[in-house]
mmCIF entry with sequence, helices, sheets and N, C-alpha, C, O atoms, coordinates in Angstrom:
data_MODEL
# 
_entry.id   MODEL 
# 
_entity.id                         1 
_entity.type                       polymer 
_entity.pdbx_number_of_molecules   1 
# 
_entity_poly.entity_id                      1 
_entity_poly.type                           'polypeptide(L)' 
_entity_poly.nstd_linkage                   no 
_entity_poly.nstd_monomer                   no 
_entity_poly.pdbx_seq_one_letter_code       
;(UNK)(UNK)(UNK)(UNK)(UNK)(UNK)(UNK)(UNK)(UNK)(UNK)(UNK)(UNK)(UNK)(UNK)(UNK)(UNK)
(UNK)(UNK)(UNK)(UNK)(UNK)(UNK)(UNK)(UNK)(UNK)(UNK)(UNK)(UNK)(UNK)(UNK)(UNK)(UNK)
(UNK)(UNK)(UNK)(UNK)(UNK)(UNK)(UNK)(UNK)(UNK)(UNK)(UNK)(UNK)(UNK)(UNK)(UNK)(UNK)
(UNK)(UNK)(UNK)(UNK)
;
_entity_poly.pdbx_seq_one_letter_code_can   XXXXXXXXXXXXXXXXXXXXXXXXXXXXXXXXXXXXXXXXXXXXXXXXXXXX 
_entity_poly.pdbx_strand_id                 A 
# 
loop_
_entity_poly_seq.entity_id 
_entity_poly_seq.num 
_entity_poly_seq.mon_id 
_entity_poly_seq.hetero 
1 1  UNK n 
1 2  UNK n 
1 3  UNK n 
1 4  UNK n 
1 5  UNK n 
1 6  UNK n 
1 7  UNK n 
1 8  UNK n 
1 9  UNK n 
1 10 UNK n 
1 11 UNK n 
1 12 UNK n 
1 13 UNK n 
1 14 UNK n 
1 15 UNK n 
1 16 UNK n 
1 17 UNK n 
1 18 UNK n 
1 19 UNK n 
1 20 UNK n 
1 21 UNK n 
1 22 UNK n 
1 23 UNK n 
1 24 UNK n 
1 25 UNK n 
1 26 UNK n 
1 27 UNK n 
1 28 UNK n 
1 29 UNK n 
1 30 UNK n 
1 31 UNK n 
1 32 UNK n 
1 33 UNK n 
1 34 UNK n 
1 35 UNK n 
1 36 UNK n 
1 37 UNK n 
1 38 UNK n 
1 39 UNK n 
1 40 UNK n 
1 41 UNK n 
1 42 UNK n 
1 43 UNK n 
1 44 UNK n 
1 45 UNK n 
1 46 UNK n 
1 47 UNK n 
1 48 UNK n 
1 49 UNK n 
1 50 UNK n 
1 51 UNK n 
1 52 UNK n 
# 
_struct_asym.id          A 
_struct_asym.entity_id   1 
# 
loop_
_struct_conf.conf_type_id 
_struct_conf.id 
_struct_conf.pdbx_PDB_helix_id 
_struct_conf.beg_label_comp_id 
_struct_conf.beg_label_asym_id 
_struct_conf.beg_label_seq_id 
_struct_conf.pdbx_beg_PDB_ins_code 
_struct_conf.end_label_comp_id 
_struct_conf.end_label_asym_id 
_struct_conf.end_label_seq_id 
_struct_conf.pdbx_end_PDB_ins_code 
_struct_conf.beg_auth_comp_id 
_struct_conf.beg_auth_asym_id 
_struct_conf.beg_auth_seq_id 
_struct_conf.end_auth_comp_id 
_struct_conf.end_auth_asym_id 
_struct_conf.end_auth_seq_id 
_struct_conf.pdbx_PDB_helix_class 
_struct_conf.details 
_struct_conf.pdbx_PDB_helix_length 
HELX_P HELX_P1 AA1 UNK A 5  ? UNK A 42 ? UNK A 5  UNK A 42 1 ? 38 
HELX_P HELX_P2 AA2 UNK A 46 ? UNK A 51 ? UNK A 46 UNK A 51 1 ? 6  
# 
_struct_conf_type.id          HELX_P 
_struct_conf_type.criteria    ? 
_struct_conf_type.reference   ? 
# 
loop_
_atom_site.group_PDB 
_atom_site.id 
_atom_site.type_symbol 
_atom_site.label_atom_id 
_atom_site.label_alt_id 
_atom_site.label_comp_id 
_atom_site.label_asym_id 
_atom_site.label_entity_id 
_atom_site.label_seq_id 
_atom_site.pdbx_PDB_ins_code 
_atom_site.Cartn_x 
_atom_site.Cartn_y 
_atom_site.Cartn_z 
_atom_site.occupancy 
_atom_site.B_iso_or_equiv 
_atom_site.pdbx_formal_charge 
_atom_site.auth_seq_id 
_atom_site.auth_comp_id 
_atom_site.auth_asym_id 
_atom_site.auth_atom_id 
_atom_site.pdbx_PDB_model_num 
ATOM 1   N N  . UNK A 1 1  ? 63.594  -84.489 -21.712 1.00 0.00 ? 1  UNK A N  1 
ATOM 2   C CA . UNK A 1 1  ? 62.367  -83.985 -21.235 1.00 0.00 ? 1  UNK A CA 1 
ATOM 3   C C  . UNK A 1 1  ? 61.894  -82.795 -22.112 1.00 0.00 ? 1  UNK A C  1 
ATOM 4   O O  . UNK A 1 1  ? 62.637  -81.871 -22.441 1.00 0.00 ? 1  UNK A O  1 
ATOM 5   N N  . UNK A 1 2  ? 60.590  -82.904 -22.458 1.00 0.00 ? 2  UNK A N  1 
ATOM 6   C CA . UNK A 1 2  ? 60.051  -81.882 -23.338 1.00 0.00 ? 2  UNK A CA 1 
ATOM 7   C C  . UNK A 1 2  ? 59.074  -81.050 -22.529 1.00 0.00 ? 2  UNK A C  1 
ATOM 8   O O  . UNK A 1 2  ? 58.257  -81.607 -21.795 1.00 0.00 ? 2  UNK A O  1 
ATOM 9   N N  . UNK A 1 3  ? 59.138  -79.686 -22.647 1.00 0.00 ? 3  UNK A N  1 
ATOM 10  C CA . UNK A 1 3  ? 58.412  -78.764 -21.965 1.00 0.00 ? 3  UNK A CA 1 
ATOM 11  C C  . UNK A 1 3  ? 57.292  -78.155 -23.020 1.00 0.00 ? 3  UNK A C  1 
ATOM 12  O O  . UNK A 1 3  ? 57.544  -77.999 -24.214 1.00 0.00 ? 3  UNK A O  1 
ATOM 13  N N  . UNK A 1 4  ? 56.203  -77.880 -22.499 1.00 0.00 ? 4  UNK A N  1 
ATOM 14  C CA . UNK A 1 4  ? 55.241  -77.056 -23.260 1.00 0.00 ? 4  UNK A CA 1 
ATOM 15  C C  . UNK A 1 4  ? 55.887  -75.611 -23.291 1.00 0.00 ? 4  UNK A C  1 
ATOM 16  O O  . UNK A 1 4  ? 56.631  -75.222 -22.391 1.00 0.00 ? 4  UNK A O  1 
ATOM 17  N N  . UNK A 1 5  ? 55.580  -74.907 -24.298 1.00 0.00 ? 5  UNK A N  1 
ATOM 18  C CA . UNK A 1 5  ? 56.096  -73.527 -24.414 1.00 0.00 ? 5  UNK A CA 1 
ATOM 19  C C  . UNK A 1 5  ? 55.833  -72.633 -23.257 1.00 0.00 ? 5  UNK A C  1 
ATOM 20  O O  . UNK A 1 5  ? 56.698  -71.849 -22.864 1.00 0.00 ? 5  UNK A O  1 
ATOM 21  N N  . UNK A 1 6  ? 54.589  -72.734 -22.666 1.00 0.00 ? 6  UNK A N  1 
ATOM 22  C CA . UNK A 1 6  ? 54.296  -71.912 -21.478 1.00 0.00 ? 6  UNK A CA 1 
ATOM 23  C C  . UNK A 1 6  ? 55.047  -72.351 -20.290 1.00 0.00 ? 6  UNK A C  1 
ATOM 24  O O  . UNK A 1 6  ? 55.556  -71.509 -19.550 1.00 0.00 ? 6  UNK A O  1 
ATOM 25  N N  . UNK A 1 7  ? 55.156  -73.656 -20.050 1.00 0.00 ? 7  UNK A N  1 
ATOM 26  C CA . UNK A 1 7  ? 56.049  -74.240 -19.001 1.00 0.00 ? 7  UNK A CA 1 
ATOM 27  C C  . UNK A 1 7  ? 57.450  -73.752 -19.166 1.00 0.00 ? 7  UNK A C  1 
ATOM 28  O O  . UNK A 1 7  ? 58.036  -73.303 -18.181 1.00 0.00 ? 7  UNK A O  1 
ATOM 29  N N  . UNK A 1 8  ? 58.020  -73.803 -20.303 1.00 0.00 ? 8  UNK A N  1 
ATOM 30  C CA . UNK A 1 8  ? 59.348  -73.400 -20.561 1.00 0.00 ? 8  UNK A CA 1 
ATOM 31  C C  . UNK A 1 8  ? 59.615  -71.942 -20.218 1.00 0.00 ? 8  UNK A C  1 
ATOM 32  O O  . UNK A 1 8  ? 60.595  -71.607 -19.553 1.00 0.00 ? 8  UNK A O  1 
ATOM 33  N N  . UNK A 1 9  ? 58.731  -71.099 -20.683 1.00 0.00 ? 9  UNK A N  1 
ATOM 34  C CA . UNK A 1 9  ? 58.744  -69.741 -20.290 1.00 0.00 ? 9  UNK A CA 1 
ATOM 35  C C  . UNK A 1 9  ? 58.611  -69.387 -18.851 1.00 0.00 ? 9  UNK A C  1 
ATOM 36  O O  . UNK A 1 9  ? 59.231  -68.450 -18.348 1.00 0.00 ? 9  UNK A O  1 
ATOM 37  N N  . UNK A 1 10 ? 57.768  -70.176 -18.183 1.00 0.00 ? 10 UNK A N  1 
ATOM 38  C CA . UNK A 1 10 ? 57.612  -70.019 -16.661 1.00 0.00 ? 10 UNK A CA 1 
ATOM 39  C C  . UNK A 1 10 ? 58.921  -70.450 -15.989 1.00 0.00 ? 10 UNK A C  1 
ATOM 40  O O  . UNK A 1 10 ? 59.384  -69.815 -15.042 1.00 0.00 ? 10 UNK A O  1 
ATOM 41  N N  . UNK A 1 11 ? 59.481  -71.490 -16.473 1.00 0.00 ? 11 UNK A N  1 
ATOM 42  C CA . UNK A 1 11 ? 60.776  -71.843 -15.895 1.00 0.00 ? 11 UNK A CA 1 
ATOM 43  C C  . UNK A 1 11 ? 61.867  -70.808 -16.103 1.00 0.00 ? 11 UNK A C  1 
ATOM 44  O O  . UNK A 1 11 ? 62.639  -70.555 -15.178 1.00 0.00 ? 11 UNK A O  1 
ATOM 45  N N  . UNK A 1 12 ? 61.968  -70.185 -17.308 1.00 0.00 ? 12 UNK A N  1 
ATOM 46  C CA . UNK A 1 12 ? 62.894  -69.109 -17.546 1.00 0.00 ? 12 UNK A CA 1 
ATOM 47  C C  . UNK A 1 12 ? 62.616  -67.902 -16.602 1.00 0.00 ? 12 UNK A C  1 
ATOM 48  O O  . UNK A 1 12 ? 63.550  -67.343 -16.027 1.00 0.00 ? 12 UNK A O  1 
ATOM 49  N N  . UNK A 1 13 ? 61.436  -67.540 -16.462 1.00 0.00 ? 13 UNK A N  1 
ATOM 50  C CA . UNK A 1 13 ? 61.016  -66.366 -15.602 1.00 0.00 ? 13 UNK A CA 1 
ATOM 51  C C  . UNK A 1 13 ? 61.389  -66.615 -14.120 1.00 0.00 ? 13 UNK A C  1 
ATOM 52  O O  . UNK A 1 13 ? 61.833  -65.692 -13.437 1.00 0.00 ? 13 UNK A O  1 
ATOM 53  N N  . UNK A 1 14 ? 61.215  -67.827 -13.635 1.00 0.00 ? 14 UNK A N  1 
ATOM 54  C CA . UNK A 1 14 ? 61.500  -68.333 -12.296 1.00 0.00 ? 14 UNK A CA 1 
ATOM 55  C C  . UNK A 1 14 ? 63.023  -68.139 -12.069 1.00 0.00 ? 14 UNK A C  1 
ATOM 56  O O  . UNK A 1 14 ? 63.467  -67.539 -11.090 1.00 0.00 ? 14 UNK A O  1 
ATOM 57  N N  . UNK A 1 15 ? 63.791  -68.688 -13.038 1.00 0.00 ? 15 UNK A N  1 
ATOM 58  C CA . UNK A 1 15 ? 65.283  -68.611 -12.993 1.00 0.00 ? 15 UNK A CA 1 
ATOM 59  C C  . UNK A 1 15 ? 65.728  -67.171 -13.073 1.00 0.00 ? 15 UNK A C  1 
ATOM 60  O O  . UNK A 1 15 ? 66.620  -66.805 -12.307 1.00 0.00 ? 15 UNK A O  1 
ATOM 61  N N  . UNK A 1 16 ? 65.196  -66.321 -13.923 1.00 0.00 ? 16 UNK A N  1 
ATOM 62  C CA . UNK A 1 16 ? 65.565  -64.967 -14.012 1.00 0.00 ? 16 UNK A CA 1 
ATOM 63  C C  . UNK A 1 16 ? 65.209  -64.268 -12.706 1.00 0.00 ? 16 UNK A C  1 
ATOM 64  O O  . UNK A 1 16 ? 66.051  -63.500 -12.239 1.00 0.00 ? 16 UNK A O  1 
ATOM 65  N N  . UNK A 1 17 ? 64.145  -64.433 -12.114 1.00 0.00 ? 17 UNK A N  1 
ATOM 66  C CA . UNK A 1 17 ? 63.757  -63.872 -10.859 1.00 0.00 ? 17 UNK A CA 1 
ATOM 67  C C  . UNK A 1 17 ? 64.744  -64.342 -9.730  1.00 0.00 ? 17 UNK A C  1 
ATOM 68  O O  . UNK A 1 17 ? 65.157  -63.523 -8.909  1.00 0.00 ? 17 UNK A O  1 
ATOM 69  N N  . UNK A 1 18 ? 65.093  -65.568 -9.692  1.00 0.00 ? 18 UNK A N  1 
ATOM 70  C CA . UNK A 1 18 ? 66.080  -66.044 -8.759  1.00 0.00 ? 18 UNK A CA 1 
ATOM 71  C C  . UNK A 1 18 ? 67.413  -65.340 -8.870  1.00 0.00 ? 18 UNK A C  1 
ATOM 72  O O  . UNK A 1 18 ? 68.014  -64.900 -7.890  1.00 0.00 ? 18 UNK A O  1 
ATOM 73  N N  . UNK A 1 19 ? 67.865  -65.253 -10.177 1.00 0.00 ? 19 UNK A N  1 
ATOM 74  C CA . UNK A 1 19 ? 69.229  -64.621 -10.347 1.00 0.00 ? 19 UNK A CA 1 
ATOM 75  C C  . UNK A 1 19 ? 69.168  -63.203 -10.076 1.00 0.00 ? 19 UNK A C  1 
ATOM 76  O O  . UNK A 1 19 ? 70.152  -62.673 -9.560  1.00 0.00 ? 19 UNK A O  1 
ATOM 77  N N  . UNK A 1 20 ? 68.143  -62.517 -10.356 1.00 0.00 ? 20 UNK A N  1 
ATOM 78  C CA . UNK A 1 20 ? 68.048  -61.063 -10.000 1.00 0.00 ? 20 UNK A CA 1 
ATOM 79  C C  . UNK A 1 20 ? 68.094  -60.916 -8.445  1.00 0.00 ? 20 UNK A C  1 
ATOM 80  O O  . UNK A 1 20 ? 68.810  -60.052 -7.940  1.00 0.00 ? 20 UNK A O  1 
ATOM 81  N N  . UNK A 1 21 ? 67.342  -61.747 -7.696  1.00 0.00 ? 21 UNK A N  1 
ATOM 82  C CA . UNK A 1 21 ? 67.436  -61.729 -6.228  1.00 0.00 ? 21 UNK A CA 1 
ATOM 83  C C  . UNK A 1 21 ? 68.869  -61.870 -5.717  1.00 0.00 ? 21 UNK A C  1 
ATOM 84  O O  . UNK A 1 21 ? 69.357  -61.121 -4.871  1.00 0.00 ? 21 UNK A O  1 
ATOM 85  N N  . UNK A 1 22 ? 69.512  -62.906 -6.307  1.00 0.00 ? 22 UNK A N  1 
ATOM 86  C CA . UNK A 1 22 ? 70.831  -63.242 -5.828  1.00 0.00 ? 22 UNK A CA 1 
ATOM 87  C C  . UNK A 1 22 ? 71.801  -62.203 -6.111  1.00 0.00 ? 22 UNK A C  1 
ATOM 88  O O  . UNK A 1 22 ? 72.679  -61.933 -5.292  1.00 0.00 ? 22 UNK A O  1 
ATOM 89  N N  . UNK A 1 23 ? 71.685  -61.546 -7.331  1.00 0.00 ? 23 UNK A N  1 
ATOM 90  C CA . UNK A 1 23 ? 72.651  -60.577 -7.747  1.00 0.00 ? 23 UNK A CA 1 
ATOM 91  C C  . UNK A 1 23 ? 72.434  -59.152 -7.120  1.00 0.00 ? 23 UNK A C  1 
ATOM 92  O O  . UNK A 1 23 ? 73.312  -58.293 -7.202  1.00 0.00 ? 23 UNK A O  1 
ATOM 93  N N  . UNK A 1 24 ? 71.262  -58.939 -6.506  1.00 0.00 ? 24 UNK A N  1 
ATOM 94  C CA . UNK A 1 24 ? 70.967  -57.559 -5.917  1.00 0.00 ? 24 UNK A CA 1 
ATOM 95  C C  . UNK A 1 24 ? 71.940  -57.266 -4.877  1.00 0.00 ? 24 UNK A C  1 
ATOM 96  O O  . UNK A 1 24 ? 72.447  -56.144 -4.879  1.00 0.00 ? 24 UNK A O  1 
ATOM 97  N N  . UNK A 1 25 ? 72.261  -58.079 -4.020  1.00 0.00 ? 25 UNK A N  1 
ATOM 98  C CA . UNK A 1 25 ? 73.177  -57.820 -2.932  1.00 0.00 ? 25 UNK A CA 1 
ATOM 99  C C  . UNK A 1 25 ? 74.577  -57.651 -3.479  1.00 0.00 ? 25 UNK A C  1 
ATOM 100 O O  . UNK A 1 25 ? 75.318  -56.783 -3.018  1.00 0.00 ? 25 UNK A O  1 
ATOM 101 N N  . UNK A 1 26 ? 74.931  -58.414 -4.393  1.00 0.00 ? 26 UNK A N  1 
ATOM 102 C CA . UNK A 1 26 ? 76.185  -58.387 -5.036  1.00 0.00 ? 26 UNK A CA 1 
ATOM 103 C C  . UNK A 1 26 ? 76.426  -57.045 -5.762  1.00 0.00 ? 26 UNK A C  1 
ATOM 104 O O  . UNK A 1 26 ? 77.502  -56.451 -5.688  1.00 0.00 ? 26 UNK A O  1 
ATOM 105 N N  . UNK A 1 27 ? 75.400  -56.619 -6.443  1.00 0.00 ? 27 UNK A N  1 
ATOM 106 C CA . UNK A 1 27 ? 75.464  -55.400 -7.235  1.00 0.00 ? 27 UNK A CA 1 
ATOM 107 C C  . UNK A 1 27 ? 75.684  -54.224 -6.253  1.00 0.00 ? 27 UNK A C  1 
ATOM 108 O O  . UNK A 1 27 ? 76.527  -53.372 -6.533  1.00 0.00 ? 27 UNK A O  1 
ATOM 109 N N  . UNK A 1 28 ? 74.947  -54.141 -5.095  1.00 0.00 ? 28 UNK A N  1 
ATOM 110 C CA . UNK A 1 28 ? 74.968  -53.125 -4.113  1.00 0.00 ? 28 UNK A CA 1 
ATOM 111 C C  . UNK A 1 28 ? 76.332  -53.123 -3.577  1.00 0.00 ? 28 UNK A C  1 
ATOM 112 O O  . UNK A 1 28 ? 76.921  -52.055 -3.407  1.00 0.00 ? 28 UNK A O  1 
ATOM 113 N N  . UNK A 1 29 ? 76.928  -54.371 -3.272  1.00 0.00 ? 29 UNK A N  1 
ATOM 114 C CA . UNK A 1 29 ? 78.229  -54.473 -2.694  1.00 0.00 ? 29 UNK A CA 1 
ATOM 115 C C  . UNK A 1 29 ? 79.376  -53.965 -3.638  1.00 0.00 ? 29 UNK A C  1 
ATOM 116 O O  . UNK A 1 29 ? 80.307  -53.276 -3.220  1.00 0.00 ? 29 UNK A O  1 
ATOM 117 N N  . UNK A 1 30 ? 79.240  -54.347 -4.910  1.00 0.00 ? 30 UNK A N  1 
ATOM 118 C CA . UNK A 1 30 ? 80.070  -53.847 -5.861  1.00 0.00 ? 30 UNK A CA 1 
ATOM 119 C C  . UNK A 1 30 ? 80.043  -52.343 -6.047  1.00 0.00 ? 30 UNK A C  1 
ATOM 120 O O  . UNK A 1 30 ? 81.095  -51.731 -6.229  1.00 0.00 ? 30 UNK A O  1 
ATOM 121 N N  . UNK A 1 31 ? 78.853  -51.724 -6.007  1.00 0.00 ? 31 UNK A N  1 
ATOM 122 C CA . UNK A 1 31 ? 78.785  -50.301 -6.028  1.00 0.00 ? 31 UNK A CA 1 
ATOM 123 C C  . UNK A 1 31 ? 79.461  -49.651 -4.945  1.00 0.00 ? 31 UNK A C  1 
ATOM 124 O O  . UNK A 1 31 ? 80.176  -48.675 -5.172  1.00 0.00 ? 31 UNK A O  1 
ATOM 125 N N  . UNK A 1 32 ? 79.289  -50.133 -3.704  1.00 0.00 ? 32 UNK A N  1 
ATOM 126 C CA . UNK A 1 32 ? 79.964  -49.552 -2.595  1.00 0.00 ? 32 UNK A CA 1 
ATOM 127 C C  . UNK A 1 32 ? 81.509  -49.616 -2.742  1.00 0.00 ? 32 UNK A C  1 
ATOM 128 O O  . UNK A 1 32 ? 82.211  -48.657 -2.423  1.00 0.00 ? 32 UNK A O  1 
ATOM 129 N N  . UNK A 1 33 ? 82.012  -50.762 -3.228  1.00 0.00 ? 33 UNK A N  1 
ATOM 130 C CA . UNK A 1 33 ? 83.360  -50.979 -3.442  1.00 0.00 ? 33 UNK A CA 1 
ATOM 131 C C  . UNK A 1 33 ? 83.923  -50.041 -4.415  1.00 0.00 ? 33 UNK A C  1 
ATOM 132 O O  . UNK A 1 33 ? 85.000  -49.501 -4.163  1.00 0.00 ? 33 UNK A O  1 
ATOM 133 N N  . UNK A 1 34 ? 83.271  -49.787 -5.545  1.00 0.00 ? 34 UNK A N  1 
ATOM 134 C CA . UNK A 1 34 ? 83.574  -48.926 -6.571  1.00 0.00 ? 34 UNK A CA 1 
ATOM 135 C C  . UNK A 1 34 ? 83.709  -47.471 -6.085  1.00 0.00 ? 34 UNK A C  1 
ATOM 136 O O  . UNK A 1 34 ? 84.603  -46.714 -6.464  1.00 0.00 ? 34 UNK A O  1 
ATOM 137 N N  . UNK A 1 35 ? 82.755  -47.156 -5.226  1.00 0.00 ? 35 UNK A N  1 
ATOM 138 C CA . UNK A 1 35 ? 82.702  -45.807 -4.646  1.00 0.00 ? 35 UNK A CA 1 
ATOM 139 C C  . UNK A 1 35 ? 83.877  -45.566 -3.736  1.00 0.00 ? 35 UNK A C  1 
ATOM 140 O O  . UNK A 1 35 ? 84.490  -44.500 -3.784  1.00 0.00 ? 35 UNK A O  1 
ATOM 141 N N  . UNK A 1 36 ? 84.211  -46.554 -2.889  1.00 0.00 ? 36 UNK A N  1 
ATOM 142 C CA . UNK A 1 36 ? 85.355  -46.465 -1.922  1.00 0.00 ? 36 UNK A CA 1 
ATOM 143 C C  . UNK A 1 36 ? 86.700  -46.396 -2.796  1.00 0.00 ? 36 UNK A C  1 
ATOM 144 O O  . UNK A 1 36 ? 87.622  -45.660 -2.447  1.00 0.00 ? 36 UNK A O  1 
ATOM 145 N N  . UNK A 1 37 ? 86.770  -47.183 -3.929  1.00 0.00 ? 37 UNK A N  1 
ATOM 146 C CA . UNK A 1 37 ? 87.972  -47.192 -4.698  1.00 0.00 ? 37 UNK A CA 1 
ATOM 147 C C  . UNK A 1 37 ? 88.148  -45.794 -5.394  1.00 0.00 ? 37 UNK A C  1 
ATOM 148 O O  . UNK A 1 37 ? 89.282  -45.322 -5.489  1.00 0.00 ? 37 UNK A O  1 
ATOM 149 N N  . UNK A 1 38 ? 87.151  -45.178 -5.840  1.00 0.00 ? 38 UNK A N  1 
ATOM 150 C CA . UNK A 1 38 ? 87.175  -43.905 -6.455  1.00 0.00 ? 38 UNK A CA 1 
ATOM 151 C C  . UNK A 1 38 ? 87.562  -42.798 -5.453  1.00 0.00 ? 38 UNK A C  1 
ATOM 152 O O  . UNK A 1 38 ? 88.267  -41.840 -5.771  1.00 0.00 ? 38 UNK A O  1 
ATOM 153 N N  . UNK A 1 39 ? 87.102  -42.978 -4.339  1.00 0.00 ? 39 UNK A N  1 
ATOM 154 C CA . UNK A 1 39 ? 87.575  -42.036 -3.214  1.00 0.00 ? 39 UNK A CA 1 
ATOM 155 C C  . UNK A 1 39 ? 88.935  -42.207 -2.895  1.00 0.00 ? 39 UNK A C  1 
ATOM 156 O O  . UNK A 1 39 ? 89.662  -41.230 -2.715  1.00 0.00 ? 39 UNK A O  1 
ATOM 157 N N  . UNK A 1 40 ? 89.358  -43.413 -2.807  1.00 0.00 ? 40 UNK A N  1 
ATOM 158 C CA . UNK A 1 40 ? 90.813  -43.681 -2.588  1.00 0.00 ? 40 UNK A CA 1 
ATOM 159 C C  . UNK A 1 40 ? 91.692  -43.090 -3.681  1.00 0.00 ? 40 UNK A C  1 
ATOM 160 O O  . UNK A 1 40 ? 92.726  -42.491 -3.384  1.00 0.00 ? 40 UNK A O  1 
ATOM 161 N N  . UNK A 1 41 ? 91.305  -43.246 -4.920  1.00 0.00 ? 41 UNK A N  1 
ATOM 162 C CA . UNK A 1 41 ? 92.063  -42.811 -6.083  1.00 0.00 ? 41 UNK A CA 1 
ATOM 163 C C  . UNK A 1 41 ? 92.104  -41.281 -6.049  1.00 0.00 ? 41 UNK A C  1 
ATOM 164 O O  . UNK A 1 41 ? 93.127  -40.722 -6.442  1.00 0.00 ? 41 UNK A O  1 
ATOM 165 N N  . UNK A 1 42 ? 91.065  -40.564 -5.607  1.00 0.00 ? 42 UNK A N  1 
ATOM 166 C CA . UNK A 1 42 ? 91.027  -39.154 -5.639  1.00 0.00 ? 42 UNK A CA 1 
ATOM 167 C C  . UNK A 1 42 ? 91.968  -38.607 -4.580  1.00 0.00 ? 42 UNK A C  1 
ATOM 168 O O  . UNK A 1 42 ? 92.425  -37.467 -4.663  1.00 0.00 ? 42 UNK A O  1 
ATOM 169 N N  . UNK A 1 43 ? 92.242  -39.411 -3.612  1.00 0.00 ? 43 UNK A N  1 
ATOM 170 C CA . UNK A 1 43 ? 93.162  -38.962 -2.485  1.00 0.00 ? 43 UNK A CA 1 
ATOM 171 C C  . UNK A 1 43 ? 94.625  -39.277 -2.667  1.00 0.00 ? 43 UNK A C  1 
ATOM 172 O O  . UNK A 1 43 ? 95.444  -38.952 -1.807  1.00 0.00 ? 43 UNK A O  1 
ATOM 173 N N  . UNK A 1 44 ? 94.959  -39.890 -3.748  1.00 0.00 ? 44 UNK A N  1 
ATOM 174 C CA . UNK A 1 44 ? 96.404  -40.265 -4.089  1.00 0.00 ? 44 UNK A CA 1 
ATOM 175 C C  . UNK A 1 44 ? 97.230  -39.008 -4.215  1.00 0.00 ? 44 UNK A C  1 
ATOM 176 O O  . UNK A 1 44 ? 96.754  -37.984 -4.705  1.00 0.00 ? 44 UNK A O  1 
ATOM 177 N N  . UNK A 1 45 ? 98.461  -39.089 -3.774  1.00 0.00 ? 45 UNK A N  1 
ATOM 178 C CA . UNK A 1 45 ? 99.348  -37.979 -4.028  1.00 0.00 ? 45 UNK A CA 1 
ATOM 179 C C  . UNK A 1 45 ? 99.852  -38.085 -5.449  1.00 0.00 ? 45 UNK A C  1 
ATOM 180 O O  . UNK A 1 45 ? 99.672  -39.138 -6.061  1.00 0.00 ? 45 UNK A O  1 
ATOM 181 N N  . UNK A 1 46 ? 100.483 -37.046 -6.025  1.00 0.00 ? 46 UNK A N  1 
ATOM 182 C CA . UNK A 1 46 ? 100.983 -37.153 -7.407  1.00 0.00 ? 46 UNK A CA 1 
ATOM 183 C C  . UNK A 1 46 ? 101.948 -38.279 -7.575  1.00 0.00 ? 46 UNK A C  1 
ATOM 184 O O  . UNK A 1 46 ? 101.919 -38.982 -8.585  1.00 0.00 ? 46 UNK A O  1 
ATOM 185 N N  . UNK A 1 47 ? 102.832 -38.472 -6.574  1.00 0.00 ? 47 UNK A N  1 
ATOM 186 C CA . UNK A 1 47 ? 103.869 -39.498 -6.603  1.00 0.00 ? 47 UNK A CA 1 
ATOM 187 C C  . UNK A 1 47 ? 103.106 -40.909 -6.674  1.00 0.00 ? 47 UNK A C  1 
ATOM 188 O O  . UNK A 1 47 ? 103.490 -41.751 -7.486  1.00 0.00 ? 47 UNK A O  1 
ATOM 189 N N  . UNK A 1 48 ? 102.147 -41.131 -5.917  1.00 0.00 ? 48 UNK A N  1 
ATOM 190 C CA . UNK A 1 48 ? 101.432 -42.377 -5.832  1.00 0.00 ? 48 UNK A CA 1 
ATOM 191 C C  . UNK A 1 48 ? 100.658 -42.524 -7.274  1.00 0.00 ? 48 UNK A C  1 
ATOM 192 O O  . UNK A 1 48 ? 100.665 -43.609 -7.853  1.00 0.00 ? 48 UNK A O  1 
ATOM 193 N N  . UNK A 1 49 ? 100.056 -41.488 -7.770  1.00 0.00 ? 49 UNK A N  1 
ATOM 194 C CA . UNK A 1 49 ? 99.444  -41.473 -8.989  1.00 0.00 ? 49 UNK A CA 1 
ATOM 195 C C  . UNK A 1 49 ? 100.284 -41.913 -10.155 1.00 0.00 ? 49 UNK A C  1 
ATOM 196 O O  . UNK A 1 49 ? 99.847  -42.615 -11.067 1.00 0.00 ? 49 UNK A O  1 
ATOM 197 N N  . UNK A 1 50 ? 101.571 -41.442 -10.070 1.00 0.00 ? 50 UNK A N  1 
ATOM 198 C CA . UNK A 1 50 ? 102.463 -41.669 -11.160 1.00 0.00 ? 50 UNK A CA 1 
ATOM 199 C C  . UNK A 1 50 ? 102.910 -43.159 -11.175 1.00 0.00 ? 50 UNK A C  1 
ATOM 200 O O  . UNK A 1 50 ? 103.302 -43.700 -12.209 1.00 0.00 ? 50 UNK A O  1 
ATOM 201 N N  . UNK A 1 51 ? 102.833 -43.788 -9.984  1.00 0.00 ? 51 UNK A N  1 
ATOM 202 C CA . UNK A 1 51 ? 103.224 -45.198 -9.982  1.00 0.00 ? 51 UNK A CA 1 
ATOM 203 C C  . UNK A 1 51 ? 102.176 -46.136 -10.554 1.00 0.00 ? 51 UNK A C  1 
ATOM 204 O O  . UNK A 1 51 ? 102.468 -47.296 -10.843 1.00 0.00 ? 51 UNK A O  1 
ATOM 205 N N  . UNK A 1 52 ? 100.952 -45.638 -10.720 1.00 0.00 ? 52 UNK A N  1 
ATOM 206 C CA . UNK A 1 52 ? 99.857  -46.533 -11.120 1.00 0.00 ? 52 UNK A CA 1 
ATOM 207 C C  . UNK A 1 52 ? 99.846  -46.684 -12.519 1.00 0.00 ? 52 UNK A C  1 
ATOM 208 O O  . UNK A 1 52 ? 99.000  -47.399 -13.056 1.00 0.00 ? 52 UNK A O  1 
# 
């Protein structure tokens, strides 16, 4: 199947928009997870820290 250049670019933009929408929640979720992980690491005892 052959696309006209404009149709091909439109398809790419639609796909990019879809992927950005789908990844927005995932990005926020990962950011919250990273924040909680850093908080947990900051609260480690020296003994726990040495084991990592």
